C-alpha positions in Angstrom: 0.0 0.0 0.0 1.3 3.4 -1.0 0.3 6.9 0.1 -0.5 9.2 -2.9 -0.7 13.0 -2.8 -2.4 14.4 -6.0 -3.0 18.0 -7.0 -5.8 18.9 -9.4 -7.7 15.8 -8.3 -11.3 16.9 -8.7 -11.7 16.0 -12.4 -10.1 14.8 -15.6 -6.7 13.1 -15.4 -6.4 13.9 -11.7 -9.7 12.2 -10.8 -8.8 9.2 -12.9 -5.5 8.8 -11.0 -7.3 9.0 -7.7 -9.8 6.4 -8.8 -7.0 4.0 -10.0 -5.0 4.4 -6.8 -8.0 3.7 -4.6 -9.0 0.7 -6.7 -5.5 -0.8 -6.0 -5.9 -0.4 -2.2 -3.7 2.7 -1.8 -4.5 5.7 0.4 -4.9 9.0 -1.3 -4.7 12.7 -0.3 -6.6 14.3 -3.1 -6.3 18.1 -3.4 -8.2 20.7 -5.4 -9.6 24.1 -5.1 -13.1 22.5 -5.4 -12.8 20.0 -2.6 -16.5 19.3 -2.6 -16.2 17.9 -6.1 -13.7 15.3 -4.8 -16.1 14.4 -2.0 -19.0 14.0 -4.5 -16.9 11.8 -6.7 -15.5 9.5 -4.0 -17.9 9.4 -1.0 -17.3 5.8 0.0 -13.5 6.2 0.0 -13.8 9.3 2.2 -16.1 7.4 4.5 -13.8 4.4 4.9 -10.8 6.6 5.5 -8.8 5.7 2.4 -9.3 9.2 0.9 -8.4 12.5 2.4 -10.0 15.3 0.4 -8.1 18.6 0.9 -8.8 22.1 -0.2 -5.7 23.5 -1.9 -4.8 26.3 -4.2 -1.4 25.5 -5.6 -0.6 29.2 -5.9 -1.0 29.5 -2.1 2.1 28.0 -0.4 0.5 27.9 3.1 -2.5 25.8 1.8 0.0 23.3 0.4 2.0 23.1 3.6 -1.2 22.6 5.6 -2.3 19.8 3.1 1.1 18.0 3.4 1.0 18.2 7.2 -2.6 16.8 7.2 -1.5 14.0 4.9 1.4 13.0 7.1 -0.7 13.3 10.2 -3.4 11.0 8.7 -1.2 8.5 6.8 2.3 8.8 8.2 4.1 9.5 4.9 3.9 10.4 1.2 5.1 7.8 -1.3 3.8 9.2 -4.6 3.5 12.9 -5.4 1.5 13.7 -8.6 1.8 17.3 -9.8 -1.3 17.4 -12.0 -3.0 20.8 -11.3 -2.8 22.9 -14.4 -4.2 25.8 -16.4 -4.5 26.2 -20.2 -4.0 29.2 -22.4 -4.8 29.3 -26.1 -3.5 32.3 -28.0 -0.8 33.5 -30.4 2.2 34.5 -28.4 1.7 38.2 -29.3 -2.0 38.0 -28.3 -1.3 36.9 -24.8 -1.8 39.6 -22.2 0.7 39.9 -19.3 -2.1 39.0 -16.9 -3.0 35.8 -18.8 0.7 34.8 -19.3 1.5 35.3 -15.6 -1.7 33.3 -14.5 -0.7 30.2 -16.5 2.9 30.4 -15.2 1.6 30.8 -11.6 -0.2 27.5 -11.8 1.8 25.4 -14.1 5.3 26.4 -12.9 5.2 28.2 -9.6 2.4 26.0 -8.4 4.5 22.9 -9.0 7.4 24.6 -7.2 5.2 25.4 -4.2 4.0 21.8 -4.1 7.6 20.5 -4.3 8.8 22.7 -1.5 6.0 21.5 0.7 6.3 17.8 0.0 9.9 17.0 -0.8 11.1 17.4 2.8 8.9 14.4 3.6 10.2 12.3 0.7 13.9 13.3 1.3 13.5 12.3 5.0 12.1 9.0 4.0 14.8 8.5 1.3 12.1 7.1 -0.9 9.2 8.2 -3.1 8.2 9.0 -6.7 7.3 12.4 -8.2 5.2 12.4 -11.3 5.1 15.8 -13.0 2.3 15.9 -15.5 3.6 17.9 -18.4 2.3 17.6 -22.0 3.5 16.7 -25.4 3.5 20.5 -25.6 6.4 20.4 -23.2 8.6 18.9 -25.9 7.1 20.1 -29.2 4.6 23.0 -29.6 2.0 24.0 -32.1 0.8 27.5 -33.0 -1.6 28.9 -30.4 -0.1 27.0 -27.5 3.1 29.0 -27.2 2.6 30.4 -23.6 1.1 27.1 -22.4 4.0 25.2 -23.9 6.5 27.6 -22.4 5.2 26.6 -18.9 5.6 22.9 -19.8 9.0 23.4 -21.3 9.9 25.2 -18.0 8.4 22.3 -16.0 10.4 19.7 -18.0 13.7 21.6 -17.5 13.1 21.8 -13.8 12.2 18.2 -13.7 15.3 17.0 -15.5 17.4 18.8 -12.8 15.2 17.5 -10.1 15.7 13.9 -11.4 19.4 14.1 -10.9 19.2 15.9 -7.6 16.7 13.4 -6.0 18.0 10.2 -7.5 20.9 9.8 -5.0 18.3 10.3 -2.2 16.2 7.4 -3.3 13.4 9.6 -4.9 12.4 9.0 -8.5 11.1 11.7 -10.9 9.1 11.0 -14.0 7.9 13.6 -16.6 4.5 12.5 -18.1 3.9 13.9 -21.6 0.2 13.2 -22.5 -1.2 13.9 -25.9 -4.9 14.7 -26.2 -7.0 12.9 -23.6 -10.7 12.9 -23.3 -11.2 15.3 -20.4 -12.6 18.8 -20.0 -9.2 20.5 -20.5 -10.5 22.2 -23.7 -13.6 23.5 -21.9 -13.8 27.1 -20.8 -13.5 25.9 -17.2 -9.9 24.9 -17.8 -8.7 26.6 -21.0 -8.5 30.4 -21.2 -8.7 31.9 -24.7 -7.3 35.4 -25.2 -9.4 38.1 -26.9 -9.2 40.1 -29.1 -7.4 38.1 -31.7 -5.0 39.4 -34.4 -6.1 38.8 -38.0 -2.5 38.1 -39.1 -2.5 34.9 -37.0 -5.8 33.6 -38.5 -4.1 30.7 -40.4 -1.8 29.6 -37.5 -3.2 30.2 -34.0 -6.6 30.8 -35.4 -6.6 27.4 -37.1 -5.6 25.8 -33.7 -8.6 27.5 -32.0 -10.9 26.0 -34.7 -9.3 22.6 -34.2 -9.7 22.8 -30.4 -13.4 23.5 -30.7 -13.9 20.4 -33.0 -11.7 18.1 -30.9 -13.2 18.9 -27.4 -14.3 15.6 -25.8 -13.2 13.7 -28.9 -9.6 13.3 -28.1 -7.8 10.0 -28.6 -6.6 9.3 -25.1 -8.4 7.4 -22.3 -7.7 9.0 -18.9 -8.3 5.6 -17.1 -5.6 3.9 -19.2 -3.2 6.8 -18.4 -3.9 6.4 -14.7 -3.3 2.6 -14.8 0.1 3.2 -16.4 1.1 5.7 -13.8 0.0 3.3 -11.0 2.2 0.6 -12.6 5.2 2.9 -12.9 4.8 3.9 -9.3 5.8 0.3 -8.4 8.8 0.2 -10.8 12.2 0.2 -9.3 13.7 1.8 -12.4 11.1 4.2 -13.8 11.8 6.4 -16.8 12.6 10.1 -16.7 10.0 10.7 -19.5 7.1 8.8 -20.8 4.9 9.8 -23.8 1.3 8.7 -23.4 -1.0 8.6 -26.4 -0.2 7.7 -30.0 -0.4 11.4 -31.0 2.3 12.2 -28.4 4.6 9.5 -29.6 4.2 10.6 -33.2 4.8 14.3 -32.5 7.9 13.6 -30.3 9.3 11.3 -32.9 8.8 13.9 -35.6 10.6 16.6 -33.6 13.5 14.2 -32.7 14.0 13.5 -36.4 13.8 17.2 -37.3 16.4 18.1 -34.6 18.7 15.3 -35.7 18.6 16.5 -39.3 19.3 20.1 -38.3 22.1 19.1 -36.0 23.8 17.2 -38.7 23.2 19.9 -41.4 24.8 22.6 -39.1 27.4 20.5 -37.3 30.4 21.9 -38.9 29.2 25.5 -38.5 28.2 24.9 -34.9 31.6 23.4 -34.0 33.5 26.1 -35.7 33.0 28.6 -32.8 35.5 26.8 -30.6 38.8 28.6 -29.9 41.6 27.6 -32.2 43.6 25.9 -29.5 40.5 23.8 -28.6 40.1 22.8 -32.2 43.8 22.0 -32.6 43.8 19.8 -29.5 40.7 17.9 -30.7 42.5 17.2 -34.0 
């Protein structure tokens, strides 16, 4: 039995992970701004004590500290930390207001940092645990209209790579999860902010993405229950990956970018290496 601490647990992927963990006999501290939604979704688990619903705003450090303290008081430890709480922003880069850009960074980057600062002292003390940072395929390769959202996920992935090397000697694993499109309400207005007004010059790029999103909502390829089952399996793995792509669309997009990057690297290799000092180049020869 493991103790899970999950942010953004009231719906979508977060709720699917809660459900999967509970079905396997684990104990779960499920956090969200709308804690009543968690209670409505899992009344039996709350009644039998396997679920601890907690009201948390990841932009509020004190609420996270209180939630971690309550989890340790109830369950004694935290084994699996899932940073799932997130916010979407759909706009061309130029269209994004300062307020909207800062809001998405506050949740997707600084909210994760707040959660890590609250929970990692527990995992480090235990010398065990597993952190899942829910990124996106947009944290590796980005499409028009998703620039600011993708920037938050690129930041999360960079931070997670360093965290992986910092925590591994302490017995704590880190895995970056890169989902493609999953059939949740992420594309609804409740999760995804769309900037207005739009700029006509971006009609064929970011505008095309906006049209695609409207058509794709609740018709995405991915099954959140299958994602949750994979994470629950990985949580028991002694040698989990740094990254995992989930969804055939994620695999295809990551593979395409890797191929593009390899081709560009080889095309420009001589030019790139020519910037070394002459003494470095001579010694290499």
